[in-house]
C-alpha positions in Angstrom: 11.6 10.9 -18.6 15.0 10.3 -17.0 16.7 6.9 -17.7 16.8 6.3 -13.9 13.0 6.7 -13.7 12.5 4.4 -16.6 14.8 1.8 -15.0 12.9 2.0 -11.7 9.6 1.4 -13.5 11.0 -1.6 -15.4 12.2 -3.0 -12.2 8.8 -2.5 -10.6 7.0 -4.2 -13.4 9.5 -7.1 -13.7 9.4 -7.7 -10.0 5.6 -8.3 -9.8 4.4 -11.7 -8.6 2.0 -13.2 -11.1 -1.5 -13.2 -9.8 -3.4 -14.3 -12.9 -1.7 -17.7 -13.2 -4.1 -19.3 -10.6 -7.8 -18.5 -10.4 -8.8 -17.0 -7.1 -11.8 -18.1 -5.0 -13.4 -15.2 -3.2 -15.6 -17.4 -0.9 -12.6 -19.5 0.0 -10.7 -16.3 0.7 -13.4 -15.0 3.0 -13.2 -18.2 5.0 -9.4 -18.1 5.2 -9.5 -14.4 6.1 -11.1 -15.0 9.4 -7.7 -14.9 11.1 -7.1 -11.5 9.5 -10.2 -9.9 11.0 -8.8 -9.1 14.4 -6.5 -6.5 12.9 -7.9 -5.7 9.5 -11.6 -6.1 10.1 -13.9 -8.9 8.8 -14.5 -6.8 5.7 -11.1 -5.4 5.4 -11.9 -2.1 7.1 -9.4 -1.8 10.0 -10.7 0.1 13.1 -7.1 0.6 14.4 -5.0 3.1 12.5 -1.9 1.0 13.3 -3.1 -1.6 10.8 -4.1 -0.9 7.2 -7.5 -1.3 5.7 -7.4 -3.9 2.9 -10.9 -3.4 1.5 -10.8 -2.5 -2.1 -7.0 -2.9 -2.3 -5.6 -4.4 -5.5 -5.5 -8.2 -5.2 -2.2 -8.2 -7.0 -0.7 -5.9 -4.4 -2.0 -7.8 -1.4 -0.7 -11.0 -2.9 2.7 -9.5 -3.4 2.9 -8.2 0.2 1.9 -11.6 1.6 4.6 -13.2 -0.5 7.1 -10.6 0.7 6.2 -11.4 4.4 6.6 -15.1 3.8 9.9 -14.7 2.0 11.3 -12.2 4.6 11.4 -9.3 2.1 9.0 -7.4 4.4 9.4 -7.7 8.1 6.6 -7.8 10.7 6.5 -10.3 13.5 2.7 -10.7 13.5 2.4 -11.0 9.8 5.3 -13.4 9.5 3.4 -15.8 11.8 0.1 -15.3 9.9 1.5 -15.9 6.4 3.3 -19.0 7.6 -0.1 -20.7 7.6 -1.0 -19.8 4.1 -0.1 -21.6 0.8 0.0 -19.8 -2.5 -3.6 -20.5 -3.4 -4.7 -19.2 0.1 -2.9 -16.0 -0.5 -4.6 -15.5 -3.9 -8.0 -16.2 -2.4 -7.6 -13.9 0.5 -6.3 -11.1 -1.7 -9.3 -11.5 -4.1 -11.7 -11.4 -1.1 -10.3 -8.2 0.3 -10.2 -6.6 -3.1 -14.0 -7.3 -3.5 -14.9 -5.5 -0.3 -16.0 -1.8 -0.1 -13.7 0.7 1.7 -15.4 2.8 4.4 -14.6 6.5 5.1 -11.9 7.4 7.7 -11.4 10.6 9.6 -8.6 13.0 8.6 -7.2 16.4 9.4 -8.9 18.8 7.0 -6.5 21.6 7.9 -3.7 19.7 6.2 -5.5 19.1 2.9 -4.2 22.0 0.9 -0.5 21.3 1.7 -1.1 17.6 1.2 -2.7 18.1 -2.2 0.2 20.2 -3.3 2.6 17.4 -2.5 0.5 14.6 -3.9 -0.2 16.4 -7.2 3.0 18.4 -7.6 5.7 16.8 -5.5 8.3 18.8 -3.6 10.4 20.4 -6.2 13.0 21.8 -3.9 13.7 18.4 -2.4 13.3 16.5 -5.7 10.4 14.5 -4.5 8.2 13.2 -7.3 4.5 13.7 -7.2 2.5 10.8 -5.8 0.0 11.1 -8.6 2.4 9.5 -11.1 2.1 6.1 -9.5 -0.9 6.2 -7.3 -3.3 7.9 -9.8 -5.3 11.2 -9.6 -7.9 9.6 -7.3 -5.4 7.6 -5.1 -6.6 4.3 -6.6 -3.1 3.3 -7.7 -2.4 0.9 -10.6 -3.1 -2.8 -9.9 -1.4 -4.3 -13.0 1.8 -2.2 -12.3 1.8 -3.3 -8.6 1.2 0.2 -7.2 -1.2 0.2 -4.3 -4.4 2.1 -3.8 -4.0 4.6 -1.0 -7.5 5.9 -1.1 -9.2 6.2 2.3 -6.2 4.6 4.1 -5.6 5.5 7.8 -3.3 8.6 7.7 -1.4 7.3 10.7 -0.7 4.1 8.8 0.5 6.0 5.7 2.9 8.1 7.9 4.2 5.1 9.7 5.0 3.3 6.4 6.7 6.4 4.9 8.8 6.7 8.0 9.7 3.0 7.7 10.8 3.5 4.1 12.8 6.6 5.2 14.6 4.6 7.9 15.1 1.6 5.6 13.0 -0.6 7.9 10.8 -1.4 5.0 12.7 -2.2 1.8 10.4 -4.2 -0.4 9.8 -1.4 -2.9 11.2 -2.1 -6.4 14.0 0.1 -7.5 14.0 1.9 -4.0 11.3 4.1 -5.4 9.5 4.7 -2.0 12.7 4.8 0.0 14.1 7.5 -2.3 10.9 9.5 -1.9 10.5 9.2 1.8 14.2 10.0 2.5 13.5 13.5 1.2 10.3 14.2 3.2 9.9 15.7 6.6 7.4 14.4 9.2 5.1 17.4 8.5 5.1 16.7 4.8 4.3 13.1 5.4 1.4 14.0 7.7 0.0 16.5 5.2 0.1 14.2 2.2 -1.4 11.4 4.4 -4.3 13.6 5.3 -5.0 14.4 1.7 -4.8 10.8 0.6 -7.2 9.8 3.4 -9.6 12.5 2.2 -10.0 10.7 -1.1 -13.2 9.0 -0.1 
């Protein structure tokens, strides 16, 4: 493994926000998540591809994103307003609630599956794009302790939108620029293909 890759992993791990330091209350999280339902669904299954599904997502990852919105490390006008109403315990409770929910299947473009699988599992050698499987796992479930999100069953449109935001530098809360470096070397078509494959992991 290259030293640069090791350094990026160390940065990712050292940048994690501790989730275990305060016990989370799922029922309290359910009550507090009522304001999230309009976009993310009452059970964390978003009906609108513009917004991510949170059901089954790692609590540690959700908690970090909420902190990043609150601190201005991740920018979204709607989310900035929402997180302003949450304290640290609220964020942990909401994160735990959504992690406890079951993700529902989402439609995807089956014609893109083969190309997307090649990228997800083998990367894009010519463009020096690493395989997604290394961080997001063979089944797309990610790695909660390491802070790498589950992508399984996510809206393909949302995945593409986030990859484009990383490519443009509009989203920059990835440790060690890992996602920005990956997305910078991907075409729109490659993003769409890998997104379809990821969504198909249901």
